[in-house]
N, C-alpha and C positions, 0 to 999 in steps of 0.2 A: 532599283531605283535608291535614292536615300533623302528623304523628307519631302518624298513626295514626287510627282512629275517635273515643278522647277527644280528641284535640286538634285538631276540624274548627274551621276559619275560612271561614263561606260569605259567597260576592260576590252579587250579584242579576244584574250584567252586564258581560260583559270589560272595558269602560270604567271601570268601578268597581274590577274587577280592577289594572287597570295604575295607577290611582289610588292602590289599596292598594299595590303593590308597594313604593313607596318607605319603608311604615312599616314594611318586614317587613326580618328581618336576610340578609344576600348571601347565606348559604349555604341558603336556604328554597326549595322545592321550585318547580322551574318549571311545573307542571301548574295551576298558579291561575289563569291565560287560557283554560281550558278551561271553566272552571264559568260556567254558564250560569242563565236566570234558570230555564228547566224545571227542573236540579237543585235550585234551589231550592225550588220552588214542591214538587217531588213528594216533598222529605222527609221522612218522617212523625215525624222527632224535632223537626222546626224547626216543625213544623206543630203541637205539642202543645206547645211550648216556650216559658216565662215568662221573658221578658227582664226583669229587675229596673232596671239603670242602664245611663244612655245617655252618649257621652261626644259632644259636639258640636263640627265645628270648622270652618274653610273648605275648603272641596273647593280652591279657587285658593288658598294662600296666596301674599301678596305682601309686598314689602318687603326691610330690610334683614334680618329677622331669620328669614324666611321658613326658610331653610334649616336656623337651629340649632332651631327648631318643630316641622322634620318629624322634626329630629332626636330630639327631647324626647316627638314622637307613638311616633313606634318602639320607642325605649326603652322608653315604656310598656305599648304593646301585647305586647312580648319578656317583662315581669314578666309582665302578666298571665296568659298562655299557660307561662308558670314555675307559676304557679299552681292550672293545670289546667283553671283558665273557660273555658267556652265563648264565643265571641266572634262576632258579624256585624255583615259591613260592607256601610254602602249610604250613596245621596246619595238629597235631596229628587228632584222629577221636573225641577229646572230646573239640577241640578248645581254648585250652589252653595252648598248645606251638603253633608259628610261626618259620617254619624254611625257609633258603636259601639255597637253592643250588646252586654251583657255579661249573664253568668246562670252556674249553676254547678249541676254533679249533684248528689243528692243525696248521695252517696257522700264527695263532696268538701264541703258543708257540715258533714256529722259529721261527719269527720275536724277542724275547725276548733273545733267544738262542741267534743267533744273534748278540744284540743289548750289552748282559754281556758276549760273550765270552766262554759261556757255553759249558765246556770240556764234552767230548764223544766221546766212544771208537771205534775207526774207523779200526783196525786190532789184529787179534788174532793170537797168535803164539803158536805152543804146546813148552813144555820146555822141556828140555833133563836131562832127571834125576835129577831133582832137587825139593828139599821137598819144601810141600806148606800144601795142605790141608792132610789132612792125608789118604795117602797111594793113596792120589790123586797124580797125578801131573796136579798143577796148570799155568791157560794163563799165559803168558804175554804179556798183553794187551798196543797199540798205543791207545796215548789220545791226540786229537786235538780239537781245539776251533770248535765250530758248524759251518757249512758251508750249507745252505739250498740245493745250486746247487752242492755241494758234495757229499748232505747223501739224496739222493732221496727216498732210500726202509728204513731209518731210521724210526722206531717208537719209541716214547719215553715210557717209564713203566710209569706205577703209580707215582715210587717216584719222577722221573724224572721231570713228569708234576706238582706234587707238589711242588717241586724247585723253578719253572719256575712260578709258580702260584705266591708263597713266595715274590721273586721277585719281582714280576710285583706290589704285592700289598704292600710292605714294601719299596722300592724304593722311593725315593725321586721326587716330582713333577718335578725338574729344569730335573729328567732323566726319564723323560717321566712314573713314577708310581705313586698309587695311596696313597702314605707317610700314610697309615693308622700305627696307633699302636695297636696290634690285644690286645697285653696283656691288654694296656692299655684299649681299650674298655670294654675288659671282668669284669677287677677290679672294672672298673667304672659304671656298670651294664649295659651297653648299650644293649650288648650281654651277655646273660646266659651263653654259651659256645662257641667256634669254633673250630672246630676238624675235622680233615680227615678223610674219609670213606675208611676202609679196602678194594682191589682188590681180590676179592671171587677166580679168576682162578689164581693169583699170588699167594695167599696163600693156594690155593691146590695143587700146582706145588710145593711150599716147604714143606707143610705135606707129601707129596707122597715122596719127596726126604731123608727127615729127616724121618720118622718114617713108613717106607716103612716095611709090615708088612713079607714079604719075607725073611729081611734081619736083621731082628731089631734084633734077637739074636745071630748074629755072635757079637763074643766078641769085636771086635773092632769097629763094627756099636757102641757100646754101649757110646764110646766115641766121636763119628764122630756130627759136625755142619756142616750145607751146609754154611760155612761162606761168600761164595761170593753171595748165593741169598739172605741172611738175610741182606749182603750190600745192595744189589739193592733194596730190600724192604724197611728196616729201616734207612737206611744209617751206615756211618762208626760207630759211637759211641756203637750202639747195637752191631752190627759185630762185633767189638774188644774184647766186654764180652766175647760173646758165643767161641770167635778164643782162648782168655785166660781163660777160663774156661777146655775148650777140651783138651789145651795145657797142664794144671797144672794138669787134671784127669788123661791125658794119663803117664805123670811124677810121679803119683802117686802108677804106675803099678810095676817097679822095688822096689819101696821103700816098698809096701807094701808086696811083698815077703822076702826082706830082714828085716822086722818089724815081719812078723809069725814066719819066723824064729830062730830070736832074744827072741820074747815072749816063744816060746816053750824052746827055751835052760834054761831060767829064771824062768818058771813054772812048766816044766818036770822034773826039776832036785832036783824041791825044793827049790834053793836056788837063790833068787831075783836078788844076790849081786857079781854074776859070772862073769866071764871076757867078756862074752857076754854085757852088759853091756857099759864099754867106748866104746867097738869096733863100737855096732852099733848108741852111740851118734858120733863117727867119721867118720863112713859111713853120716851119715845123716846132717851132717855140708858139706862134700863132694857134697850131692846129692842137696843139698842148692843153692850152687856156680853153678854148674851144668844146673840144672833148671832156675835158673836165666839170666843166660847169652844167654841160649838155647830159652830161650823167646824174650832177646833183638834180636837177629838175625831174628827170625819169627816174631820179629814187623818191624824190616828191611824190611824183605823180603813184606809184607802188604802197609808198606809207598811206595814202588817205583809199586808195582803190580795192587796199587790204585791210584795212583797220587797223593799223599800226601805231599813229600817232600818238601814244599814251603805252608803248610796248616796254621802257626800260624803266616805269614807273610801277610795271606788273611782275615784270622777272623777280624769279623766286631764287633761293642761295641755291646752290650745287649741291648734290647728295654727297659729294666728296669734303665740304666746307667743315672743317673741325675747328669746334670752337667750345667756350664753354658759358652755357646757360646765365644770360643777365637780362634783365629788365630794364627795357629800353627800345629804339625803334630804328630804324634806318632813312637816310632822306635817297631822295632819288640820286644824288651823286654819292652816295657809296658811304656816306658819313653816319655813324654812330653816338643817338642821342641817347646819354641813360634818363633813365627816370626813377624817380626817387622810389620805394617799396609803395607807401602808402598812398601811393598815386594809382598803381594801379590792382591791390589788393590781393583776390582769387584767381585774377585771371591768367591762365596759364601761357594762353597766345598773345598774352605780351612781354614775354619770355623772347630773344632771339639770341641764336650762336654770336659769341662776340669773339675775335681775335686781335691784341691789339693789334696798331700797324706800326710801333715802333719792333715788334716781334718779327713783322713782316719786311721791316726795313733792312736789320740785320741779318736774315735769310739773304732778302737780295744784295748785301755787299758780303754774302760768303760764296754766292753764283758768281761772282765777279770774275776771281780769279779762274774759273773754268772757262768762262766764256773768252778771255782774255790769252787763255792757253790756245785754245783752238783756232785764233786769228792768227796768234804768231807761228803755230804750224802752218796753217795756208800760206801766208807769205815767204815762210822758208820755204813749202816744197813749191809754191808757186815759179820762185827764184831761181831753184831746181833745175826745174821744165824747161824754162827762159836758156838758162844755162847747158843746157843739153840742144837749146835751138841754136845756138851763136856755133857751139860745135855742130852741131850739121852744117849748119851755115858754110862755115868757114873749112869744112874736111868734105861736103858731098854737097849736092842739089840745092840752089837757097832754098827755091819754090817748095822743095820734097820738104825743105826741113821744118819750113814754114808750118806746113799743112800737118805733118807727123805732133810736130810741138802742139799746136791748136788742138789734135784728137785726144792727144796724151793730156790736156790740161783742161779739157771737157771731161774727161774719164776718171782726174784726178776732182776735179767740181763737184761731178754725181756723189762718187764715191763720199766724199767729204758732208756732203748735204745732208747723206742718208744718216752717216754715225751719228752727228751733231743735232741732228733732228730729235732722235733718243735723248740725248742726253740733256738737250734742250725741255724738254717732256718731263723730264725726271727731276731737273731745276724748276723748273714750274711749277709741278705737283708740291714738292716740299714748300714753294711760296705762299701756299697754301691761302690762293683766291678766292673771295665770296662768289661770285656770280658767273656762270658762264662766260659773259662780255670783259669782264676783268679777264677771268684766266685766259680768255682766248687773245685779248690785246695785250697780255704780258709777255704771250710766248711769240702775237708777230713781231715784238720789241725786240726781245729774245733772238727769235731766229733771223729775222730780216740784215740786223744787225751783223750778223758772221758771213750773210750769203751774199750782202752786199759786196763786202771784202774780198770772198772767195771767188765769184764770180765776175770783178771788175777788175780786180788786182793786177793781172797782165796786161791788160788794156792800157790799163793809167801808167803802167811800167815803161810800158813803150810807146806812148802819145806824148810824157811829159818828163822819162828819164835816162833816158837811152840818146845817142847822138845821131845827127842826121849827116851821113858824109857828104851828101851834094851842098850842105850850107854851109856857113862859117862859126854854126854852132861847136861850142867845147866839150868832149865828152866828160860827164859828170860822174860821183863819185857817192858810193850809198855804204855808210858805214866802215870809210876808209879805203872801199875796194871800188873797182873802174866797174861802172856797169855793160858796157861794151858800148858797141854802133851798130844800127841799120843796115841791114846789106840793101844798098838802092838808098829809096825813100823810107822815112816812116812811116807814111800815109800808104805806101804800099805791103809794105809789111804788117801794120795795124788791120789794114784790111784783110789779110790771107789771116790774120789771128781772129779778128769780128767775126766773120764768115766759116770757118771750122768751128770756132766755137757753138756760132750760133745753132749750125747745119746738125753736128754730131749731139749737141746737148738737146735738139729736139726729137732726134728718133730713140735718143737713149731714155728722155722722161716719157716718149709715150712706151715706148719699149714696159720701162718700171710700171706704169701708171695701167697698161691695159693688158698685154700679153702675161706680163709675170703673177696679177690677180687670175688668169684665166689658166696657167699651167699650174700655180698654186692650186684651185679648184679640182681642176682632174686628176691634180696626183691625191688631193685629200680624200675623192670620190674613189678612185681607185683601189687606196688602202681601205678606206671602208666595204668595200665592194669584196675585197678578198678576204674580208673578216665575215661576209654573210651566207647566207644558206644560197645554194643555187636552186633551188628549186624552186617552181613556177607557179605561182599561187595567182586564182583569178582574180578579175579586175574588182575585187569590192571595195568600198567605201573604205575602211579602213587599209588596204593594202595602198589603195592611191596616195592615201593622208598621210602614210610608211614612207610610200616614194619624196613624194614634196616634200616632208619635212629632212626625209635623208638629203636631198640635194640643196635644199638652203642651208642645211646645216654645217655642209661644209663649201658653202662658198665664203670668200674671202670677206671679210668685212669691209664696208665701207667706211672709212677714216676722218670723213668730213671733207668740208672744201679747201682745207687751209692749206692744204701741200698742191690743188689746182691752182689758189691765188698768188702763192708765192711765187710757181713757175711762171705765171700770165708778168707778176712783177718785173722778173728778169729781163723776161723779153721785154717788157715796157719800156728797162732800163739803158737795153741797146740799142734800141731802136732808136729812142729819144736822146741819151748823152752823147752816142757815137755816130749821129746824123751825116755826121760831115765825112765821115769814112767809108760807109758804106749806104749806097742811098737804095740799093735793092734792100735794104733789113724789113723794109714795111712790106713790098710785096712780098717778101719769104714768108714773113709771119702772120700776114694774113692764109696764104696757102695753108700754113700750119695749124691756125683754129679753124677753117673752115674742118680741119679732118679731128680737131682737140673738138669739137661741140659736139661730131657724131662720136667720138671713142669715148668721148666721156660719158654722152647718154647712154650709151649701149652699156658702160660698164653699171653703173648706180642702177640700169634697168634690169640688165640678165646676167652679169658676170660678178658684182656684189651681193651681201645678204641685205636686204632693206634696214637700213636705220630706223630708229625710230626719230617718230616728230620731232623737230628743230623748228623753235622760232626767231626770229631777227628782225628785223627792221631796216638794214643798210649792210654797207660789206664791212661796216666797224672802220678800226683801226686802217685797212687798207685805203682806206680814201686818204689819210695822211701821208701813207706812204707814198702814193701817186704823187700829191703836190710836191714832198720833197723830191722827186724824180724828177717833176717838172721844174723845179727850180734846178735842181743838177743841170738838168738839159741845156740853160742856158746858158751856165758858168762852164762849161766843158766847153761847148761847140764855140763860142767866142775866145778861149784858150786853145782851141784846135785848132783855129782857123789862124790867130795872130802868132802860135809856135810851132803847130809842127807841121801844118800843111806850107807849102811855097807862096801862095797869096800875096802876104805884106812882108816876110823877111826876102824874098827872093833865093834865087839859085847861083854858087859860087860856081864860075866856072874856067879852069885853066887849061893852057896849051898842053902838049904833050909829056914835055916836061916837067908839070906840075906848077910851073912858075908861071908869071904874068896875071895872076887870079881876078878875076874880076864879077862881079854881082849883076844877074841880067834879073829885071823885075822892078818892083817899088821899094824892093831892098830897104827896108824901113829900121829904125835901130831900135834894141830891145825894149829901152828907156819907151819909145812913140808906141811900139807894139804893145806894152803891158800898157799905156793910157786908151788906146786905141780900144782891146780887149776891156776893161775897166766903164769906160763911156759905153758902148755896146753893151754890156751887160748891166748896166741902171736900165740904161733906155727901154731894153726887153723886158726888165721886171717890173717896171713901171707900168709898160702896154699890159702887163699879163694883171699888174692891180687894176686898172682900168677897165679890160676887160673882165674882169671877175664882178668890180663892184656895178659895173653897169646891167650884168644880167643877173635877174633875180633867181635865186634857186629854186623857188617857186613858182610855178606857170599861174598864169592871170585866173584862170577857169578851177585852180583847185583853190584859190584862194576865196573864189568865188561859193564856190559849192559847199567849201567848209561855214563860211558865215551863215549860207542856206540854213546849213543844218543845224548851227548854233541857235539861229533863231529861233527854229522850227523846237527846238529843245524848250529854249524860255517860254515860248507862248503859252502851256497851261500854267507855267507858275505867274506870269503877268495878267491873265484871264480870272486867275483867282485871286490875283490881289486886286486890280481894278476893278473887277466889273467883266461877265461875256459881253455886255452889247458899247461897252466904249473899245474893247480891242478885235470886235468883226471883221472890220475892213483888214485887220492884219493876214486873215488867212487869203486874202487874196494873192495869188502868187505872183502877180506884174509887182504889185507893193514890197513881198519878200525879196523878188529878184531887185529891186531898185535898191534898197537897203542894202542887199548883199555886196551890188557893185561898188554904193559907198565905202563901204566898209573894206572893201579891197582898192578903192583907188587912194583910201587913206592909210593904208598900211597896217591897219588896228586890225584885221583878220576876225573880230568878232562883232 
C-alpha cells in the first residue's frame, strides 16, 4: 500500500512492479516489489471494484523522448494519487503493453459532486398522458445539485462516475483538479490511448430492453429505442441521435403508405405521369413540415426532461482549442468581452484563451480552395460516369447500363465521402474553433456542402440537363458540349439512377459502419493474441481484468454520431427532393432505418470502444440542414413535375417516318410551365411557413412545468421579502398550477 489503505496501488507481478517503479516518486515505499499475484487476487475490494478509465502505454518505451514521456507518466500517476483515486497497474500477457486502471471510492465521487454542483435526479413523477418515448409515457424528473447528506442511498451510474472522474482529472489545479490534458497526452505519445470501460451489467440491461426476443417482432418495437437508458449510459449526444432516428423512422410509416399508393397508381395503370404525381408531391411537402415541427416539440420535451435548458451557457472550451490567455469573458453567443486588468486583480480564473475572429476567418478563406477542388473533382467524376452510362445505353442494354452506372456512382460517392471526411476534419482543426458545438457546426457545414453536390449532382443532371427524346425539348449544352439525351423517358432513367443509388449506398453504408469495424476489431485482437502468451492462467481477478482491457483496447473507436446523422440527411434528401420520381423511396428507407437502429445500437454497445460522456441539448446544425432540404424539396419537386415529367409538357408522337408530330397531353409551353412551377412553389412554401408558425415548438405541458418550477424557485425569495404569512397561500398546489397556466397562456413562460 501507498499512504494507507485508501491510497492503494496494486500490481500483478514483481516484474510489473519493477516496470511501474520508474513512474513513482523517489520517496515512494520500497515494498512494491513484494506485491504478488496472490496478493492481488485475494484482495476482496479489488474483486468487487468497478474500474472506469484505462490509460495504455508501451511497456518498453524507446526513442529519444522515452525518458521525457516516462517522467510525464510519473507526473500523471502522482496527480491521480493526490486526487485520492484508486489505481491498478498491469501489462498484457506478452509484456508489450502496460495499463493503468482508474477508479474512485464513493466518498471521493460524492465530494467532487458537491464541489461542482453536480445535478442528479431526486424525484421521478409519472406523466399524465403526455407524449415522449414511443408508446411509453416518460417520467418527468426533478434535478437538484448533489448534496451527500440528502442522498445517502444514491448510487452513481458508470456514466456519472466517468463524468466526475473527468472533472477531477481536467479541472484546474486552483480548483483542486489534476489539470490533465487527456487529448494532449495521447497526441504527444505519453499514452497510446485513454478510454472508459464498458459496464457489462448496464450494457446487458440496455440490450434486454432494446432487443428483447419476445417483443422484437411487434411492429412498433421495430422503431423503439431506449433513449433514457442510452442517455444514462453514453450521454445526451448519443441519446439524441437515436431518439431522432426513431422519431424519423416512425414518421416514415405514413409516408410509406402514401408512397406505396402513389407508386401503385403510377406503375399499375401504366402511366407514371398521372394525377397521383402532383398529389404525392403536395402531400410530401406537408409531411416535411409536420415532421420537422414534431421533432422540434420532441426536442423541447427532452431538453426539459433531461435538464438541458441552460446547456449552451455551461459549455466549456475544447481541450484542443489554442489561444493566448487574455483577461475577459465569453458570452453565450461565443463573443469575447475583454476586461481591464484593474477589474480582475489577481483573479487567475478571469483569464480566458482568446483566438481572434479575423485569424479564424483567414484560415476559413484558406480552406475554401481545398473544398472547391473536391467539389470540382466530384462534378468531373460524375460526368465521366454518366458518359460511360450513355456509352452503355448506345452499345448495350439500356436498363443494364443505367443500373451499372448507378452502382458505380454509389461507389464513387462513398469513396469520395470517406476521403473528403478526413480532409474536412483536418481543415476544421486548422480553423481552431473554441467549443465542441462550434467545432461540429463548422464541420457539418463544410462536409454537407460537399456531400450535397457529391450525392445529388447526377440526379440533377438527369432531371434538368439531359434531353427527353419523347418530348420536343432541345438537347442542352454544358461548357459547350452536348450532354446527351435520355434513353426513353428521363423520368425512367432518373428512377433507375435514384433506386440504384439508394439501395447500393445503403448496403455500402451498413457495411462500412458495422461490418468493417467488426473486421478491424477481429484483426486487431488476432494480432494482439499472436503476440500474447498461449499459457492458460486461472480465472483470477487480474486475469479477468486483463481479458476485458485486452478486448476493449483493440475495439474500434466510436467516432461519434456525425457520420450517422450525415447518412440520414442524405437519405432524407433522396426521399424528399426526388419524391416525384421514386415514391417507393419512403418504404425502402423505412426498412433500412429499422435495420440501422439495430446495427447502430449493436455497434455502439458491443463492437466499438465505449466513448467518453458527451453532452448536447439538440441535434445542432443538422436541424438547419433538415429545414434547408425541405425547402429544396418543394422547389425540385415543382420543377420535376413541370419539366422532367410529361404531366404538363405532354408527349410528342410522330408517325413511322418521324413526320406529322403532334403533342399528346396538356402540352403547355415552357413559359406557362415556369409560371405554374413558380406559383406552386411559392404556395407550398407559404403553407410550410403557416404550418411552422401555427405549431408551437414547445408543448403546452412543458410551458406549464417550466413555469411551476420557476415559481417554486422564487417562493423562498418572495417569502423572505414579504413575510411568510403573506405568501402562505402560494404553497397551495392549485394556486401554483393556475399561475403556471396563466404564464403559459400569455406565452411569458415565467
